SERO-4910 file (N, C-alpha, C, O; in steps of 0.05 Angstrom, whole numbers):
BEGIN
 pado doro    nc1    nc2    nc3   cac1   cac2   cac3    cc1    cc2    cc3    oc1    oc2    oc3
  Met    A     17    -23      0      0      0      0     18     24      0     38     26     14
  Ser    A     10     43    -16     25     68    -17     14     87      3     -9     84     13
  Ser    A     30    107      9     21    127     30     -1    144     19    -15    157     36
  Ala    A     -5    146     -7    -27    162    -18    -54    149    -13    -74    162    -12
  Gln    A    -53    123     -9    -79    109     -5    -88    111     24   -111    108     29
  Tyr    A    -70    117     42    -77    118     70    -77    147     80    -62    163     71
  Gly    A    -95    152     98    -97    179    111    -78    180    135    -61    162    138
  Ser    A    -81    199    151    -64    202    174    -69    181    195    -52    175    211
  Ala    A    -93    169    194   -100    148    213    -91    121    203    -93    101    217
  Gly    A    -81    120    178    -71     95    167    -92     80    153    -88     56    146
  Leu    A   -115     91    147   -136     78    132   -138     88    104   -128    110     98
  Lys    A   -150     74     87   -154     83     59   -174    105     59   -194    105     73
  Glu    A   -168    125     41   -187    148     39   -212    140     24   -233    153     28
  Asn    A   -211    121      7   -234    113     -9   -254     97      8   -277     95     -1
  Ser    A   -246     87     30   -264     71     46   -284     89     60   -277    113     65
  Pro    A   -307     80     68   -326     96     82   -314    107    108   -321    129    117
  Cys    A   -298     91    121   -285    101    145   -264    121    139   -257    138    156
  Gly    A   -253    121    115   -232    140    107   -243    168    105   -228    186    112
  Ala    A   -267    172     96   -279    198     94   -284    210    122   -280    234    126
  Val    A   -293    193    140   -298    202    167   -271    209    180   -269    229    195
  Asp    A   -251    192    175   -224    197    186   -212    223    175   -199    237    190
  Glu    A   -217    228    149   -207    253    137   -220    277    151   -207    297    157
  Lys    A   -246    276    156   -260    298    170   -249    301    198   -245    323    208
  Lys    A   -244    278    211   -233    279    238   -205    292    238   -198    308    255
  Arg    A   -189    285    217   -162    296    215   -163    326    210   -148    341    223
  Lys    A   -181    335    192   -183    363    187   -193    378    211   -184    400    217
  Arg    A   -212    366    226   -222    378    250   -200    380    271   -199    400    285
  Met    A   -184    360    274   -161    360    293   -142    383    285   -132    397    303
  Ile    A   -136    385    259   -118    407    250   -130    434    256   -117    452    265
  Ser    A   -156    436    250   -170    461    255   -171    468    285   -167    490    294
  Asn    A   -175    447    302   -176    451    331   -148    459    341   -146    476    359
  Arg    A   -127    447    330   -100    454    339    -94    483    332    -83    498    348
  Glu    A   -102    491    307    -98    519    298   -114    538    316   -104    559    324
  Ser    A   -138    530    322   -155    547    339   -143    549    367   -143    571    379
  Ala    A   -134    527    378   -121    527    404    -96    545    404    -91    559    423
  Arg    A    -80    543    382    -56    559    379    -64    589    379    -51    605    393
  Arg    A    -84    596    363    -93    624    363   -104    633    390    -99    656    399
  Ser    A   -118    615    404   -129    621    430   -105    626    450   -106    644    466
  Arg    A    -85    609    449    -61    613    466    -47    639    460    -38    653    478
  Met    A    -46    646    434    -34    672    426    -50    695    436    -39    715    447
  Arg    A    -77    694    434    -94    715    444    -91    717    475    -90    739    486
  Lys    A    -90    694    488    -87    694    517    -61    706    525    -59    722    544
  Gln    A    -39    699    510    -13    710    516    -13    741    511     -2    756    527
  Gln    A    -25    749    489    -27    778    482    -43    792    504    -35    814    512
  His    A    -65    781    513    -81    793    534    -65    795    560    -66    815    574
  Leu    A    -50    773    566    -33    774    590    -11    795    588     -6    809    607
  Asp    A      1    798    564     21    819    560      9    847    563     21    864    575
  Asp    A    -16    850    552    -30    876    555    -36    882    584    -33    904    593
  Leu    A    -44    861    599    -50    865    628    -25    872    643    -25    889    661
  Ile    A     -2    860    637     23    866    650     31    895    644     40    909    661
  Lys    A     28    902    618     35    930    611     16    950    625     26    970    635
  Arg    A     -9    944    626    -29    961    639    -22    963    669    -24    985    681
  Lys    A    -15    941    682     -7    941    710     16    959    714     17    975    734
  Ser    A     36    958    697     60    975    699     52   1005    697     61   1021    712
  Glu    A     35   1011    677     25   1038    673     10   1048    698     15   1071    707
  Leu    A     -7   1031    709    -23   1039    733     -4   1043    757     -9   1061    773
  Glu    A     16   1026    759     35   1029    781     50   1055    779     54   1069    799
  Asn    A     58   1062    755     71   1088    750     53   1111    757     61   1131    769
  Gln    A     28   1109    749      8   1130    755      4   1132    786      3   1154    797
  Arg    A      3   1110    799      0   1109    828     23   1123    842     19   1139    860
  Leu    A     47   1117    833     71   1130    844     71   1160    839     79   1175    857
  Glu    A     63   1168    815     62   1197    809     41   1211    826     46   1233    836
  Ile    A     18   1198    829     -3   1210    846      6   1212    875      1   1232    889
  Lys    A     20   1191    885     30   1191    912     50   1214    916     50   1227    936
  Arg    A     68   1217    896     87   1239    897     74   1266    898     81   1283    914
  Arg    A     53   1269    882     38   1295    881     23   1299    908     22   1322    918
  Ile    A     12   1278    919     -2   1280    944     18   1289    966     12   1306    982
  Asp    A     42   1277    966     62   1284    986     70   1314    982     73   1328   1002
  Met    A     73   1322    957     80   1350    952     58   1369    962     64   1389    975
  Tyr    A     33   1362    955     11   1379    964      8   1379    995      0   1399   1007
  Gln    A     14   1356   1007     13   1354   1036     33   1374   1049     26   1388   1068
  Lys    A     57   1374   1038     78   1392   1048     69   1421   1043     73   1438   1061
  Leu    A     58   1427   1020     49   1454   1014     27   1462   1034     26   1485   1043
  Trp    A      8   1443   1039    -13   1449   1057     -3   1455   1085    -11   1473   1098
  Glu    A     17   1438   1094     28   1443   1121     42   1470   1122     40   1484   1143
  Ala    A     57   1477   1101     70   1503   1100     49   1525   1101     53   1546   1114
  Thr    A     27   1522   1086      6   1542   1085     -7   1545   1113    -14   1567   1121
  Val    A    -12   1522   1126    -24   1523   1153     -5   1538   1172    -14   1555   1188
  Gly    A     21   1533   1170     40   1547   1187     40   1577   1182     41   1593   1200
  Glu    A     40   1584   1156     40   1612   1148     14   1625   1157     13   1648   1167
  Asn    A     -8   1610   1155    -34   1621   1163    -34   1626   1193    -45   1646   1203
  Asn    A    -23   1607   1209    -21   1611   1238     -5   1636   1245    -12   1652   1262
  Ala    A     18   1639   1230     35   1663   1235     19   1688   1228     21   1708   1242
  Leu    A      5   1688   1206    -11   1711   1198    -33   1717   1218    -40   1740   1223
  Glu    A    -46   1696   1229    -67   1700   1249    -55   1713   1274    -67   1731   1285
  Ala    A    -31   1705   1282    -18   1717   1305    -12   1746   1299    -16   1763   1316
  Leu    A     -1   1751   1275      5   1779   1268    -20   1796   1267    -20   1819   1275
  Lys    A    -42   1784   1256    -67   1799   1255    -77   1806   1283    -86   1828   1288
  Ala    A    -74   1787   1302    -83   1793   1330    -66   1815   1341    -76   1833   1355
  Glu    A    -39   1814   1336    -22   1835   1347    -28   1862   1334    -29   1882   1348
  Leu    A    -33   1862   1308    -39   1888   1295    -66   1898   1303    -70   1922   1305
  Thr    A    -85   1880   1308   -112   1889   1318   -109   1902   1345   -122   1922   1351
  Lys    A    -92   1890   1362    -87   1901   1388    -75   1929   1386    -83   1948   1400
  Glu    A    -55   1932   1368    -42   1958   1364    -62   1978   1352    -62   2002   1360
  Leu    A    -80   1969   1334   -100   1987   1322   -119   1997   1344   -126   2020   1345
  Glu    A   -128   1979   1361   -146   1987   1383   -132   2007   1401   -144   2026   1411
  Ser    A   -106   2003   1406    -91   2021   1423    -89   2049   1409    -93   2069   1422
  Ala    A    -84   2048   1383    -82   2074   1368   -109   2088   1368   -111   2112   1371
  Lys    A   -131   2072   1364   -158   2084   1365   -163   2097   1392   -175   2118   1394
  Ser    A   -155   2083   1413   -158   2094   1440   -143   2120   1444   -153   2139   1455
  Cys    A   -118   2121   1433   -103   2146   1435   -116   2168   1419   -117   2191   1429
  Val    A   -126   2162   1396   -140   2183   1380   -165   2192   1394   -170   2216   1395
  Ser    A   -179   2173   1406   -203   2181   1421   -196   2199   1445   -210   2219   1450
  Asp    A   -174   2191   1459   -165   2208   1481   -157   2236   1472   -163   2256   1484
  Phe    A   -143   2237   1449   -134   2262   1438   -158   2280   1431   -158   2304   1437
  His    A   -179   2268   1419   -203   2284   1412   -217   2293   1438   -228   2315   1439
  Ala    A   -217   2276   1458   -229   2284   1483   -214   2308   1495   -227   2326   1506
  Ile    A   -188   2307   1493   -172   2330   1504   -178   2355   1488   -180   2377   1500
  Glu    A   -180   2353   1462   -186   2376   1445   -213   2388   1453   -217   2412   1454
  Arg    A   -233   2370   1458   -259   2380   1466   -258   2393   1493   -271   2413   1499
  Leu    A   -241   2382   1511   -238   2394   1537   -225   2422   1535   -233   2440   1550
  Glu    A   -206   2425   1517   -194   2451   1514   -214   2471   1504   -214   2494   1512
  Thr    A   -231   2463   1485   -250   2482   1474   -272   2489   1495   -284   2510   1494
  Asn    A   -276   2471   1514   -296   2477   1535   -287   2498   1555   -303   2509   1569
  Phe    A   -261   2503   1556   -251   2524   1574   -253   2551   1560   -234   2565   1558
  Ala    A   -278   2558   1551   -285   2584   1540   -265   2593   1518   -257   2616   1517
  Gly    A   -259   2573   1501   -242   2580   1479   -213   2585   1487   -197   2594   1470
  Asn    A   -206   2579   1511   -179   2583   1521   -160   2562   1509   -163   2538   1516
  Arg    A   -142   2570   1492   -124   2551   1480    -97   2551   1494    -76   2543   1483
  Met    A    -97   2558   1519    -72   2560   1534    -62   2532   1543    -38   2529   1548
  Leu    A    -80   2513   1544    -72   2486   1553    -56   2471   1532    -41   2453   1538
  Lys    A    -60   2478   1506    -47   2463   1485    -17   2463   1487     -5   2442   1483
  Pro    A     -3   2485   1493     26   2483   1496     34   2466   1519     57   2457   1520
  Leu    A     17   2461   1539     24   2445   1562     23   2415   1556     32   2399   1572
  Met    A     12   2408   1534      8   2380   1527     32   2369   1512     41   2382   1493
  Asp    A     42   2346   1520     64   2333   1505     50   2316   1484     37   2296   1491
  Val    A     54   2323   1458     40   2309   1437     50   2280   1435     34   2263   1428
  Ser    A     75   2274   1440     85   2247   1437     74   2229   1459     74   2204   1456
  Gly    A     66   2240   1481     55   2224   1503     26   2221   1500     14   2230   1480
  Gly    A     14   2208   1519    -15   2205   1518    -28   2223   1539    -18   2245   1544
  Arg    A    -50   2214   1550    -65   2229   1569    -49   2233   1595    -54   2253   1609
  Glu    A    -30   2216   1600    -15   2218   1625      1   2243   1627      5   2254   1648
  Asn    A     10   2254   1604     28   2277   1603     12   2303   1602     25   2325   1602
  Val    A    -14   2302   1600    -30   2326   1599    -33   2338   1627    -41   2324   1646
  Leu    A    -27   2363   1629    -30   2376   1655    -60   2383   1660    -73   2394   1642
  Gln    A    -69   2376   1682    -97   2381   1689    -98   2410   1700    -78   2420   1710
  Pro    A   -121   2423   1698   -123   2451   1707   -114   2454   1736   -103   2475   1743
  Trp    A   -118   2435   1754   -110   2438   1781    -80   2435   1785    -70   2439   1807
  Gln    A    -66   2427   1764    -37   2423   1766    -22   2447   1753      3   2446   1752
  Leu    A    -35   2467   1744    -22   2489   1730     -2   2504   1747     17   2515   1737
  Gly    A     -6   2504   1773     11   2520   1790     37   2505   1796     56   2518   1804
  Arg    A     39   2480   1792     64   2466   1799     74   2451   1774     58   2442   1757
  Ser    A    100   2447   1773    112   2434   1751    114   2404   1758    117   2396   1781
  Ser    A    112   2387   1737    114   2359   1742    143   2350   1741    149   2326   1746
  Gln    A    162   2368   1734    190   2361   1734    203   2370   1759    197   2391   1770
  Pro    A    222   2354   1769    236   2362   1793    254   2387   1788    263   2391   1765
  Ile    A    257   2402   1808    274   2426   1805    302   2418   1811    308   2406   1831
  Ala    A    320   2425   1793    348   2418   1796    361   2436   1816    354   2460   1818
  Ala    A    379   2425   1831    393   2441   1852    411   2462   1841    418   2481   1855
  Thr    A    420   2459   1817    438   2478   1805    424   2504   1797    437   2524   1792
  Met    A    398   2504   1797    383   2528   1790    386   2549   1812    385   2573   1807
  Phe    A    389   2540   1837    391   2559   1859    420   2560   1869    430   2541   1881
  Gln    A    432   2581   1864    459   2584   1874    459   2607   1893    450   2629   1887
  Phe    A    468   2604   1917    468   2624   1938    495   2637   1940    498   2655   1956
***
């Protein structure tokens, strides 16, 4: 028997079993090719998943780096905000003090005008000082500064 007469199963192709065997052989070849393509697709899918995992890991690291950077910026901003709040409180206190001085100054001006237009008290007031340095009318006769001993020579 020649090899042309037998199929891959070793049977004659002309026999009724030979036609079934030929179909079986073609189906086996087709199944093998299909399995090979399926393995290739599976491998390609696995390669794509590994690549995607690597990309996502890189994105995760970049996001973590940015979060750390923003965390440091936030902490610096909170520190700066606390310093500014303290400065604001200090400046508010100074502003209230200045407003009080201005209010005292206006009260003294009104007091001066109430003395029948007498502007004699104005030279007695130390402008750089506050209300403490203003001579009251009952203090006009005496000086608030000590008298030096060198003024009197006998």
